[in-house]
N, C-alpha and C positions, 0 to 999 in steps of 0.2 A: 504494500500500500504506500503510495507516495502522494504528498500534497505539494502543490506548486503555487507559489505566490510570485507574481511578476512585479518587477520594479522598472521604472522608466530608465532606459539606457542600459538595461541588463537583460540577460536571457531568462532570468527568473531564479528562484531558489527552490530546491527540492529537499525535503526532509529526509527522504530515503528510508530504507528498511532499518538501518541501524538507529537513525534518529527516532523512528517510530517505536522500536523496542525500548530505547532509553526513556522515551516519553511515557510509555505504558508503565514501565517499572517505577518511574518517578511518581506518577499519579497513584499507583497502588502503595508506594511507600508512604505517601502523605495520608492515604486512607487508613493504612494499618497503624500509623502513628496515632491517629485519632481513635481508631477502634482496634486495639491490639488483638482482641480475640479472633479477628479475621485471619490471623496467621495460622490458627489452629484449624479453621474451616477450610482454608485454601492450601495449607501445607500437606505434604505427602507423608502418610503414616502406613507402614505395612499392616498394622492391625485394623485400620479403618478403610483401607483401599476398596474393599467390597462395597461399602456403602457410599464411598466418595471417589468414584473413578475419575472425576474431573481433575483431581489433584495431581494426576500424572503430568498435566500441563500447567495448571495454575501455580504450582509451587515454584516454577521457574521465574515467576514475576513477583515473588514476595521475598522481602529481605528482613533480616533481624534488626536492622537499624541503619543509620546514615552511613557509617563507615563501611559496613557490609555492602550496601548499595554502591557507594562511591568506588570502592576497589573493583567490583565487578564491572561497573559501567565504564570506568576509565580504560580498563583493559579491553572491554568489548569495543569501545570506540577506536582505539589505535590499532589493535590487531584485526578487528572486524573490517575496518575501512580498507586496510591493506589487502586482506583476503578477498573481499568483494571486488576489488579492482582486478585481482588476478583471475577469478573464476566466475564473476558475475553475481548479481544480487540474488537471483533465484537459487543458484547452487550454494551460495553462502547461507541462505535461510534453511535449505535442506540440511546442511551440515550442522547448523546451530540447533535446530529442533531435534534432529536425530541424536546428536550428542547429549542433549538434555534428557531425552527419553531413555537412552541407554544408561546414562548416569543414574536416572531414577530406577531403572530396572535392576541395576547392580546394587543400589541401595536397598531395594526391596528384598534382594537375596541375602545380602551380607549385613545390613544394618540392624540395629536393635528393633525388636518387634514393637515395643511400646515407645515409639519416638516419632518425631515429626521433622522432616527435612524441608528446608526452604532455601531459595536462592538460585541464581543463574549460573553458579560456578561450574556445574557439569557442562552446560552449553558453552560457556566461555573457554573452558579447558579444551573442548572440542575444536573451537576456532583456533586456539593457540597451537594445538597439535597439528592441525592441517597446515597452518602457515609454517610451522617448523620444518615439515617435510618438503614443502614447496620452495622455501627459501632458507636452506640450511646454513648459509653463510651470513644471514642477516644478523646485525648487531643491534642491541637496544640498551637504553639507559634505565636502570632500575634504582629508585631511591632506596637507601642512601648511598649506593655504590657510585663513586665518582667517575668511573670509566665505563665505556661501552663493553658489554659482554655478549657472547653469542646467544641468539634467541633460544636455541635448544637448551643451553645451560640455565637460562632464566626460567624456562617452562618447567624443566625437570626439578630445578631448585625450588621453584614455587610450589610444585606438587609435593616435594618432600617436606618443605616447611609448613605447608597448610594441611598436609594429609598424614604422613607417617607419624609425626610426633603427636598427632591428634587422636591416636588410638586411645579410647577410653574417655576422651573429652567430647565437646559438643560440636565438632566439625565433621560434616558428612564426607569423609574421605572416599567413601565408596562411590559417591556421585562424581567426584573428581576423577577417579580412576576410570569409570565407565565412559565419561565424556572424553577424556584424553585418548583412550584406546580408539574410540570412534573417529576422532579427529585425525589420529595418525594413519589409520586405515584409509580414510577418505583422502588424505593428502597423497598417499601412494597411488590411489586410483586416479586422481587428477593429474598426477605427475606423469603417468603413462599415457594419458590421452592427449591427442594433438591439440594445440592451443585453439585452433579454429573451431573445435567441437563445442567449446563453451565461450 
């Protein structure tokens, strides 16, 4: 979905799919800050999935707070913008949502039964994984590291910092793992396809 607003002397402004995703996440962040209980209604729980199947999708748009939202959305903006330029908006959205869904599926299999997972991290890890495969020599700046580092190191390091030490804590590392695996596989698939195909 894209919204276009034209300005005199320009070709117009398009919000684009990444802008729409960020906007939806922002709106739902505001709503859940006002009505915190919605996180439980829209979050994914292995125990409640049978009665709340919509949470396989809605949990990807709900965040635990402003910092959780900010880190996911800033990563989505930079990595997602680059990836969508490489493979197109439609393919970007396919990777994003499939990574989120696989992340959720892995969480259902490996996560605590009586728990609720929220956040776009699985989908964002999918985007990062695909970009890592398609641009393995790309370097990025990660705060507070003062020098550029390889993207693959940033992604795997981020996965380790946000996932492995979180065993037993409140971070859904299972969703990160599922999203990352989907992204890596998708990256290899697109790497083997001729550029004109997408």
